[in-house]
N, C-alpha and C positions, 0 to 999 in steps of 0.2 A: 139858440140851444144847440149843444153839440150833437153830432151824428153818432149815435150809439147803436151798435149791432151786437146782439147777444146770441150765443149759439148753444143750444142744448143738443145732446147727441147720444145715440146708442153706442155702446162699447164696440169698437172695431168698424164703425161706420165711416170713419174718415173725417169726422166733424172737426177735430183739432187741426188737421191739415187744411181743411177748407177755411177755417177761421184764420190761420196764419197766412195762407196764400191770398185771401181776400184783403187782409190788412195791408199786405205788401202791394197788391194791385192798386189799392186806393191811397196808399201812402199815409196810413193812419196807425195809431198805436195798437198793439196787440197784447192782451193780458191773459195769462193762463197760470203757469207755475209761479210767475212773479207774485201772484196774490198769496200763495202759500209762503213764499220767502218773506214777504212783508209781515204777515201775521206772526210768523216765528220770530222775526226780529223785534216786533213791538211787544210781544208777550214773553219772550225768552223760552218759548215752548220748543220742543224738538220738532223739526220739519217733518220727520217721519210720523209723529203723532198727529200733527195738524193735518197731514194728508189723509190719514185714516178717518178723521172727523169730517173733513170738508167734502169728501165724496162717498164715504162708506160709514157703516156703523162703527163706533169706537171699539178698538181692540184693547181690552183691559190689561193684556199682558205687556203692552208697550210701556216703556218709561215715559210717563206723562210729561215730566218737567225736567229741564236741564239746569243743574246747578243748585236747586233747593227743593225742599218738599212742600207740599200744600198743608195748610192747617186742616184738621178734621172738620167736616161739615155734614149736614144731613144727607146730601147726595153729591159728593164731590165730582163724580164723573159727569153727571147731568149738568151741574153748574159749569164745569169746564167746557163741555160741549156747547152750551148756550153762549158762553163767553167767546169761544172761537167763532161761532156763527155771527155774533154781534160785531166782533172785530172785523170779520170778513165783509159784512154789510157796509161798515164804515169805510173800509179800504176801497171796495168796489165803487161806492158813491163818490169818493174823492177822485178816483181815476176817471170816472165818467164826467165829472165836473171839470177836469183839467183839460181835456181835449177830445176830439173825435176818436173813437176806439172800437175795437172788436174785443168782446169778453167771452171766453169759453167756459160754459158750465157754471157751477157754484150758485145756482138760483139767481143769477144776475138778472134774468128777465123779470123775476118777481121783485127783487130788491130795488130795481130801477124803474118800476112801473110808472111812478109819477113823472119820470123823465121821458116816457113814451119811446122806449127803444124799439128798433126793428128786430123782432124775435124770430129766429130761425131754429128749426128742429131738424136734425139730420138722422136718417135711419137707412137700413139696408137689410137684405135678406141674410139668413145665417151663413150661406155659402160665401157670400162676398165678405162678410165680417170675418169669417175664419181665414180667408185668403189674405186680407189686410193684416190680421194678427200674425200670421206666419211670416209675412214679409218684414214685419217690424219687430219680431221676437228677438230677445237677447240671444247671443250666440250660445249654442249648447242646449237651448230649451227644446225638449223633445216630448211635447204633449201629444197624446193620441187624439184622434178625431173626437172621440167621446169626451175626453178630458177638456179639450179646448172648447167644445160646445158648452160644457158645464161651467167653465170659467166665464165665458161670455154671458151666459144666462144669469149667473150669480152676480156679476158686476152690474148688469142692468137692473136686477132686482134691488140691489143695494142703493143704486142711484135713485130708483123710483121711491124707495122708502124714505131716503134722505129728503128728496124734493117734497114729497107729500107731507112729511113731518113738519117742515118749516113753512110751507106755503099753503097747505090745505087744499092744493090742487092736484089733479092726476098728472103724473109725469108723462110727457109725450102726447097729451091730448091735443089734437089739432086745433081745437077752439082757443087754446092758449097761445097760439103762434100766428105770426103773419105769413110765414112761408115754411112749408115742410118739404124737404129735399130727400128724394130716394137716390142713394148713391150706388145701388146695386149695379154691378158690371159697368161702373162709370169711372172715367179717368178724371179725377178732381181738378187737376191743373188745367184741363181743357174746359171745364165747366166754369171756373172762376171768372175769366174775363167777361163772359156773358152775364153772370150774376152781378158783377161789379157795376154794370150799366144801370142797375136799379138805383144806385146810390150816387150817381154822377149828376 
């Protein structure tokens, strides 16, 4: 069976960086935004819309489809949301079956539970998350401290609701993970070589 590592993470905790660096250290595949692109390609949906569904609650103001309209249905938004999740689950399973890999977010720990992945959850205190967000912020972004805290908290609440809706489990519950990593005041690139020894 392939070596599969899934990473759940709080917003701003550095979980995405940890996953990418870990995959590089181990020389295995890394999947993150690639999943969004593959869903969009297979379904002809807008990548922007897929992104809102996959990690957040759907935003109804977005153009759902590229190129053609949907036929009316009892609950088209819910149906489309479920279709994207099912497509995501299929793609994640295919990726995990193909080779050793690290998969970030997207309920991969739950989707792949029969394949027994090593499940990591990454978290940090608010100060550290804010610092990382400022370092990675787009040029020209000028959020106040309060606005940035609100953004981080809102993102985590959306991730929690998404995860709990599809899995029935509490997002971030330590009992659902094999390893929880606190990245507060931590340099991730220095941590990764030590972490990688668990998988060699």
